[in-house]
N, C-alpha and C positions, 0 to 999 in steps of 0.2 A: 504494500500500500504506500502511496506517496503523500507527502505533505508539501503544500505550496505556501511559501512565505511571501507576503505582499507588503510593499511600501511605496508610497507615492513618488519618492525620489530615486528609486532604483528599479531595475528589472526584477521580475519574480525569481525566487530561488526555490527549486524543487529538489527534494531529497527523499530518500526512503524513510518511512515512519520510524523504524528502529534507530536510525542515525539521528533523526530529529529529536527523538526522545532522549537519547544519550547526551546530545549537546545541550538541550534545554535544561536537563537536570543540573548541569554545571552552574546555571544561572538561577536555579530555584523555580523552574517552570515545568509544567507537565504538558505533553503534547495534546492530550484530550481531543475533543472534537473541534474546539475553537480556542483561540487564545490571542494574547497581545503582549508584546514587550513595549511598554509605553516609553515615550521619549524621556520621561523622568527616570526610568529604570536603567537606561543605557549607560549612564555614568558609572554604575557599579557592574553592570552585566558585561560590558566589553572587557575590562581588565580580568574579570573572573574567567571568561572563556579563553582569553589569551594565556592566562596562567595555567589553565587546565591543559591546553594544547602543548605548552612547553613541558609540563610535567609528564604528559603522555609520551612525548618525543624522547625524553630522558629514559623513561621506563622501557620503551621499545628498544632503544640503543643498548641498554643493560641486558635485556633478554636476548637480543641478537648476539651480544658478546658471549653470553653463557652458552648459547646453542650453536655457536659458530663451528662449522666442520671445515678443517683445512682442506684445500683443493676441491671444495664443493662448488661445482660450476652450475648448479641449478639456478634458475632465475628467481630473484627476490624482487617482486613487483612493489616497489616503495610507493607507487601512486595509489595503492589501496589503503594507505595509512589514514587514520581518522583525521590527522592534522591537515592533510591535503583536501579531504572532503569537507572540512569545516570552514575553509577560507571563504567560500561564497557567502555563507551566513555571516561570518565575521565582517566581511567587507560591507555587506548590507547594513549591519548594525552601525558600523563606523559612519557610513554615509547618512543613515537616518539620524544619527546623533548630530552630525554637522548641519543637517537641514531642519532639525527639530521635528522629525516625523516619527510616527509609531510604526511598529511592524506587527502585522496581523497574519493569522493562519486559520484555515478552516472555514473560509467564507463560501 
């Protein structure tokens, strides 16, 4: 299932529901059927999501080091990391903050 985030000042951001729920949990929101990140919440929400992305990147790097197999030539697709999939929502949040707009989903 997909969730579409909407904001007047940016293009829509569409993501899988489980990823949306995962990211929204970092800022204290639940994906539910509808929701909003108000312009007043963005001051706190943006740094919280940025911090969560940085912490996850450190965790992924540590796990990769623990599970590294020398001469393993298998493909590790780093593009699937949550940090890469979170950037569109984070960019939307930053622009909404600059423009003083809310972010809505479930309309």
